N, C-alpha and C positions, 0 to 999 in steps of 0.2 A: 572281569577283563573286557577293556572296551571293544567293541566291534571295529574292525579295521576298516578304514576309509578306502574308498573307491576313487577311481577318476570320475570327475563330474561328468554328468551325462544329462543335464538340465535341459528345460527348451530354450537355451540361448544364454549368450553372454550376461553377466551382471551388469545392469546400468546404474552404478553408483549414483551418478548425478541425480538422475529421478527418485530413487530411494531417499537420499538426503533431501532433495525438495519437497517430498511429500511427508517427511516426517516433522512432528510438531516441534521437535527440539531444534532440528537442524534447517526446518523451511525457511524460517527468517532470514537466514545468513543471506549474504549477496553471492551471486554466481561465483565470484573469484574465492571467496571464503570456502564456498561447498566444496570447489575444486581442489583446494588445497587439503581440505579435511579428507576428500575423496581419495587424494595421492598417498595417504596412509593406509587405506583400506587393503585387506588382503582377502579375496575370495575364498571361500571353503565350501565345500558341498559334502554332506554327509546323509548315511542312509537312516531309515526309519530305525529308532532302538538306540542310536549312539548316544551314549553319555556326554554331554559336552563338557560339564564340570559338574563336581560335587562338593556338598556342603563341608566347609573347612579347607577347600583347594585356595590356592593365592589366587587373588583376584588380579590377574595380569592383563586381561582384553575386556573390552566392549564389543557385544555382538548385536549385528541388527539381522534381521529375518527378511531375506528377499522373497523367498518363496517357502511355504512349508508352515509347520506346526510345531512349538516347543512348550513342554510341560515342565512348570516351576512347580517343585514339591520337596516335601523333606520326609525322614521317616522316623518315628519314634521308637523307644527302648524296646517295645514290645513288637517292633516289625510293621506296626500299623502306618500306614500312608497318607499323608495329608497334602493336597493338591492346591496350591496357592493360587494357581492362573494356568491358562492356555494361551502362549503368544502365538501371534499369525504375522502375515505379512505386513512390513513396515516397522513392526513393534522392535525395540532396542532392549536389551537386557544386560544384567551384569555390572550396571551402573554404580550398585552401592559399593563393592568391594574395590570397583576400580577408583572410586573417590577417595574412599578413607583409608585405602591400603590393606585392609583387615581382610582375612578370610573370606571365601563364598558364605551366603547367608541360606543358601538352598540349593538343591539339586536341579540341573536342568539337562531334559532327556529329550531328543528329536522324536515327536510322535509321527511324523510322516519324514520321506526324504525332504532335506531342507538344503536350500542355498543360502549361505549366511555371508556376511562382511565383518571381518573382524578387524578392529584396530588396537595395536598395543597401547597399555596405559601410559608409557613414557612419551609416546607420540601423541596421545589424547591431551595429556596435561600440558605439554607443550603447547599444544594449539589454545587450550582453554586459557592459559596465561596471557596469550596475545588477543584473545577473544571473550573477554568477561561477559558478554551477552550469554555465551553458551551456558555460564555457569548459572546464571540466573534461570535458563530455559530447565536446565536440569533440576534446579530446586523445584521449578513448577512440576517437574515429572513426578518427582519424588512426592511432593504435596499430595497430586492426584492420586497416586498409588496408595497413601497413607489414608485418604479420605474412603477409597474402596475396601481396605484392610478394615476401618472403622464401622464401614456399612455392614461388611461382612459380618462383622463381630456382633451387631445388633440383630441381623437376621438370624443367627444362630441362637439369640436368646428369646426373640418375640415372635418368629414368624412359625408358621407349621411347615411340616417337612415337605409337603407339594409345592409350598409358596417359594421356598428355597430352591427347590429343584427348577421349578419356573423361571426364577430371577435367575438361576445360573445358566440355564439354555439362552436366554434373553441375552445375557451378558456376552456369551460365546459367540452369538451371531451379530453381524455388522450391524452399527444403528443405522435403522432405516431400512434393512435390507429387504427385499422383495421375499414371497413366499418360496417354498423350497429351499432354506438357507440351510447349509450343511455344517455340523459341527464335526470336527475330525477328533473324537474321543470315545471312549467306551463306555457303557453304561456304567461300569465299575467305576470309572474316573471320573464321569459326571458327579455320581454318587459322593465322591471323596471330596470332589468342590464343594458341593452342597453340604458337606459335614453329615452324612447319612450312609447306613449301610448299604451295601449292594443289592440285599434283598428289598429293603425298601424302595430303593431307586427303580429296580426291576419292577417292582410291582406297580408304581405309579406311571413308569414309561410304558408299561405293557397297556393299562388302561387308557392312557393318551393316544396309544397306537390305534385302539378299538374305535376312538371317537376321530381318528385321522387328524388328530393334531401334529402328531409327528410319525416318523417312519423310520423303524429302526433296522439299520443295517449292520454288517460286520466292521467294527472299529470306527462307525462312525453314527450319527443320528440326524436325521433331516427334519428340520422344525416346517411343518407344514402351514401351521395356524398359529403365528405369532400371536395375533390378539386374542386368541383364546389362552394362552398362556400368561399374557398379561393381566387378565381377569383372574386368574389364578393368584398370580405373584402377590396379591394383597391380602388373600384370605388367611383366616386363622383355620384351625382344624376343622371346627363343626362347619363353618361355611364352605370350605374347600370338599368336603364329604358331600355336603348338600348340594353344591353346585355340580360336581361329577355325576351324581344321581339325578338331577334333573336333565342334564346333556343326555345320559342315557337313555331317558323315556321321551326325548323331543328331537333328537336329531335322528332322522331317517337314514336307513343304512345306503350306501352308496355302493353302486356296480363298479 
């Protein structure tokens, strides 16, 4: 049973214009075009843990995150969960089923309280028919996500476990983010994204926490030293173990 929605109590009204302007798909539109598209948008506030849609559901809406984090995942027959991505402020999702009219390809679950913008498929397709540039922008978005999926597959085949975990954390923080970047996922979820067991993920995260590269909190991971993770992200198994051992002997304890 899906958790009931509550009255929206976020930090202010949703600025649809600002959201569209900052999005790579809708940003290139003129102010008038963004205003027209924004007129179709319906705000929605959901609590953490809300299931936004499930794999196999009809794809009737396009969703954009104003504030919050959403997990895109699926379940195998044995109950094992595969997490494909964690989306954050400004990201859009649900575009695949929206465009081809077929069922949803994955589950979408709110990791935090979220403010969303929802556009119905009939309204969006009507707008796309009048503004073909949007279709090209969406193709670029789909191609970018396909590239990420291809890179992720290569990482699963060729990279060590710590390298995959480091790359996952770096992807989950904003590009060029300052130190103390927060990732709103649990240790188990970040391990699922990296394609490793919870035990292996916890082992490496605890080791990195001792080096003060990350800080582990309930329901989140704080990245303290992205440059250290970037160094780990390209190593194979032997190199990763050697590098961690070297750091343990050379980095002085901090008070």
